[in-house]
VEXDREN-2710 file (C-alpha; in Angstrom, 1 decimal):
% VEXDREN-2710
k/r/px/py/pz
1/UNK/6.2/1.0/19.1
2/UNK/6.7/-0.6/15.8
3/UNK/7.2/1.9/13.1
4/UNK/6.2/1.6/9.2
5/UNK/9.2/1.2/7.1
6/UNK/7.6/3.4/4.8
7/UNK/6.2/6.4/6.5
8/UNK/7.4/5.7/10.3
9/UNK/3.7/5.9/11.5
10/UNK/2.9/3.6/14.2
11/UNK/1.8/0.0/12.6
12/UNK/-0.3/-0.8/15.5
13/UNK/-0.6/-4.1/17.3
14/UNK/-0.5/-6.2/13.9
15/UNK/1.5/-4.7/11.3
16/UNK/1.2/-5.5/7.6
17/UNK/4.2/-7.6/6.9
18/UNK/6.4/-8.1/3.3
19/UNK/9.0/-10.9/3.7
20/UNK/12.1/-9.7/1.2
21/UNK/15.7/-11.3/1.1
22/UNK/16.8/-8.7/4.0
23/UNK/14.3/-9.6/6.3
24/UNK/10.7/-8.9/7.4
25/UNK/9.4/-5.2/6.6
26/UNK/6.6/-3.9/8.7
27/UNK/4.0/-1.4/7.2
28/UNK/0.6/0.5/8.9
29/UNK/-1.5/-0.3/5.9
30/UNK/-1.9/-2.1/2.7
31/UNK/-1.5/1.1/1.2
32/UNK/2.0/1.8/2.5
33/UNK/2.9/-2.0/1.7
34/UNK/1.8/-1.6/-1.7
35/UNK/3.8/1.6/-2.5
36/UNK/6.9/0.1/-1.3
37/UNK/6.3/-3.3/-3.1
38/UNK/5.7/-1.0/-6.5
39/UNK/9.0/1.4/-5.6
40/UNK/10.8/-1.7/-5.3
41/UNK/9.4/-4.0/-8.0
42/UNK/8.7/-6.9/-5.5
43/UNK/6.4/-9.4/-6.7
44/UNK/5.4/-6.8/-9.5
45/UNK/3.5/-8.6/-12.7
46/UNK/6.1/-8.8/-15.9
47/UNK/6.1/-6.2/-17.8
48/UNK/3.8/-6.1/-20.7
49/UNK/6.0/-6.1/-24.1
50/UNK/6.3/-2.5/-25.9
51/UNK/4.2/-2.5/-28.9
52/UNK/5.4/0.2/-31.7
53/UNK/3.3/1.7/-34.2
54/UNK/4.1/1.9/-37.7
55/UNK/5.2/5.4/-39.0
56/UNK/2.6/7.8/-40.2
57/UNK/2.6/8.3/-43.8
58/UNK/2.1/11.2/-45.5
59/UNK/-1.0/12.0/-47.3
60/UNK/-1.1/13.2/-51.1
61/UNK/-2.4/16.2/-51.6
62/UNK/-5.3/15.9/-54.2
END
């Protein structure tokens, strides 16, 4: 039995794999592999630049 490296469930005969600098990881489903990638920022798309808004201006009272 190969255990999922995220949830520890059985991966079955053909686990979903992910190559990392530390070796091959095995996952029971694409969801576990995706969550692992997201949590560890593996193959994550580059972050979008932060856009700031101009400060709100005070309205003049009529």
